[in-house]
C-alpha positions as CSV (number, residue, x, y, z in Angstrom):
1,M,113.7,62.3,94.0
2,P,111.9,65.6,93.4
3,I,108.3,65.7,92.5
4,Q,107.2,68.1,89.8
5,V,104.1,70.4,90.0
6,R,102.1,69.8,86.9
7,R,99.1,71.4,85.2
8,V,96.2,69.3,84.3
9,Y,93.8,70.2,81.5
10,G,90.5,68.8,80.8
11,H,89.3,67.4,77.4
12,P,88.4,70.3,75.0
13,L,84.8,69.0,74.8
14,L,84.2,69.4,78.6
15,R,82.6,72.8,78.4
16,N,82.8,73.5,82.1
17,L,86.7,73.1,82.1
18,A,87.4,75.3,78.9
19,G,90.1,77.7,79.8
20,K,90.7,76.1,83.3
21,V,93.6,74.1,84.8
22,A,94.1,72.0,87.9
23,V,97.3,71.8,89.8
24,Q,98.9,68.3,90.5
25,R,102.0,67.3,92.5
26,G,102.6,63.4,92.6
27,P,99.2,61.6,93.2
28,L,97.6,64.7,94.8
29,I,95.3,67.3,93.0
30,Y,95.7,70.6,94.9
31,C,93.0,73.2,95.3
32,L,92.5,76.9,96.2
33,E,90.6,77.4,99.5
34,E,88.9,80.5,100.9
35,A,90.9,80.2,104.1
36,D,94.2,80.9,102.3
37,N,93.1,82.9,99.1
38,G,89.9,84.8,100.0
39,S,86.4,84.3,98.7
40,E,85.0,84.4,95.2
41,L,87.6,82.0,93.7
42,H,85.7,81.8,90.5
43,N,87.0,85.3,89.8
44,V,90.7,84.2,90.2
45,W,93.1,83.7,87.1
46,F,96.7,82.9,86.9
47,P,99.1,83.3,84.0
48,A,99.8,80.2,81.8
49,E,103.6,80.9,82.1
50,S,103.6,81.1,85.9
51,R,105.6,78.6,88.0
52,F,105.1,77.3,91.5
53,S,107.3,77.2,94.6
54,L,106.9,74.5,97.2
55,I,106.3,75.6,100.9
56,E,106.1,73.7,104.1
57,G,102.6,73.6,105.4
58,T,101.6,74.8,108.9
59,G,99.0,73.9,111.3
60,L,96.8,71.2,109.8
61,F,99.2,70.9,107.0
62,S,102.4,70.6,109.0
63,A,104.8,68.0,107.5
64,K,102.9,68.4,104.2
65,I,103.9,70.3,101.0
66,C,101.8,73.1,99.6
67,C,102.3,74.9,96.3
68,R,102.5,78.7,96.0
69,L,102.3,80.5,92.7
70,M,105.5,82.5,92.1
71,G,104.4,86.1,91.1
72,S,100.8,86.4,91.5
73,G,97.5,85.6,90.1
74,V,94.8,88.2,89.7
75,Q,91.2,88.5,91.1
76,H,88.5,90.5,89.4
77,T,86.8,92.6,92.1
78,R,83.8,95.1,91.9
79,S,81.6,96.8,94.2
80,E,78.4,95.0,95.6
81,E,76.2,97.8,94.2
82,G,74.6,97.5,90.8
83,A,72.1,95.3,88.9
84,L,72.7,91.7,88.6
85,Y,72.9,92.2,84.6
86,Q,74.5,95.2,83.0
87,Y,74.5,96.6,79.5
88,D,77.9,98.1,79.7
89,K,81.2,96.6,80.7
90,V,81.1,95.6,84.5
91,A,83.1,98.1,86.5
92,G,85.7,96.6,88.6
93,Q,89.5,96.1,88.7
94,L,92.0,93.3,88.6
95,Q,93.8,93.0,92.0
96,P,97.1,91.1,92.3
97,Q,96.7,88.1,94.6
98,R,99.0,85.6,96.0
99,L,97.7,82.1,95.5
100,T,98.4,79.1,97.7
101,F,97.3,75.6,96.6
102,I,96.8,72.9,99.2
103,P,95.4,69.4,99.6
104,N,91.7,69.9,100.5
105,R,90.9,70.5,104.2
106,G,87.2,70.9,103.6
107,E,86.5,74.3,105.1
108,G,84.9,77.2,103.2
109,E,84.8,77.8,99.5
110,M,87.2,75.6,97.5
111,R,88.1,75.4,93.9
112,I,90.1,72.8,91.9
113,W,89.7,74.0,88.3
114,I,91.1,77.6,88.1
115,N,90.9,80.1,85.1
116,E,94.2,80.3,83.3
117,R,95.1,83.3,81.0
């Protein structure tokens, strides 16, 4: 019996979760990790209409199923130069990024609630 990948949304009164979504498959909540998706995960978005493909895990996740976003998400990137606060729109660009969601392995940056556009 196949297990669906589902989106989980927080209650609208939870301000920290506004515009964010978590990914669930069966009883597991999946996350993005730096090891698979790079750093600055707070700058990653994925489209609301996107779908997921299931992939076989490797290494630590062999014999486990991971979820990969079909198509790509995007990450806002900018140079390290410049002031902390700016008066004009922050220069930068949106880079396509392949996103892989896994059960948490506990290494590096990790994010469960992801921006959805």
